[in-house]
C-alpha positions in Angstrom: 131.4 117.1 98.5 131.4 114.3 94.7 134.2 111.6 94.7 134.5 108.8 92.4 136.3 105.2 92.6 136.6 102.7 90.1 134.8 99.5 91.2 133.7 96.9 89.8 135.1 97.9 86.4 133.8 101.2 86.5 133.4 104.2 88.0 130.4 104.6 91.3 130.7 108.2 91.9 129.3 109.3 95.5 128.0 113.0 96.3 127.0 113.0 99.4 124.6 116.6 99.3 125.4 116.9 103.3 128.0 120.2 102.9 129.1 118.8 107.2 129.3 115.6 106.6 133.2 114.2 107.6 135.1 113.1 104.2 135.6 109.8 105.5 132.8 109.4 104.4 133.9 108.8 101.2 135.8 105.8 102.2 133.5 103.9 104.3 131.4 104.4 101.7 134.0 102.5 98.8 135.1 100.2 101.3 131.8 98.7 101.3 131.4 98.8 97.7 134.8 97.2 97.9 133.2 94.7 100.3 130.7 93.6 98.1 132.9 93.8 95.4 135.0 90.6 97.2 132.1 89.1 98.4 129.3 89.2 94.9 132.4 89.4 91.7 132.3 87.1 89.2 134.5 88.3 88.0 137.1 87.0 91.2 138.6 83.7 91.1 138.8 84.1 95.2 135.3 85.8 96.1 132.4 83.9 97.5 130.8 83.8 94.8 133.5 82.0 92.3 134.5 80.2 95.9 131.2 78.9 96.1 130.4 78.2 92.0 133.9 75.8 92.0 132.5 73.8 95.5 135.4 74.9 97.4 133.1 75.6 100.5 130.2 74.6 101.5 127.2 75.7 102.8 128.4 76.0 105.9 130.8 77.4 105.5 128.6 80.5 103.3 129.6 84.5 105.0 126.5 85.6 106.4 125.8 87.7 103.8 125.7 85.1 101.3 123.6 83.3 103.2 120.9 85.9 103.5 121.3 86.8 99.6 121.3 83.5 98.3 117.7 82.5 101.1 116.3 85.9 99.4 116.2 84.6 95.9 114.2 81.3 96.7 111.4 83.5 98.5 
């Protein structure tokens, strides 16, 4: 099963080789890609990383995922 979505400014193809997989898995995977795009896109004016870069939110307000990524960058 294969499905292509447009996200992050490009096509993303999800190819699931398990023929018995539930088709809802595509929606779950695509939802995750949208979540990542919303958090980390420097092109979206309301993404978390954009708000951080504009000093609109403080480090105490960063999401757990953002803190994890930023922490990984300094180690």
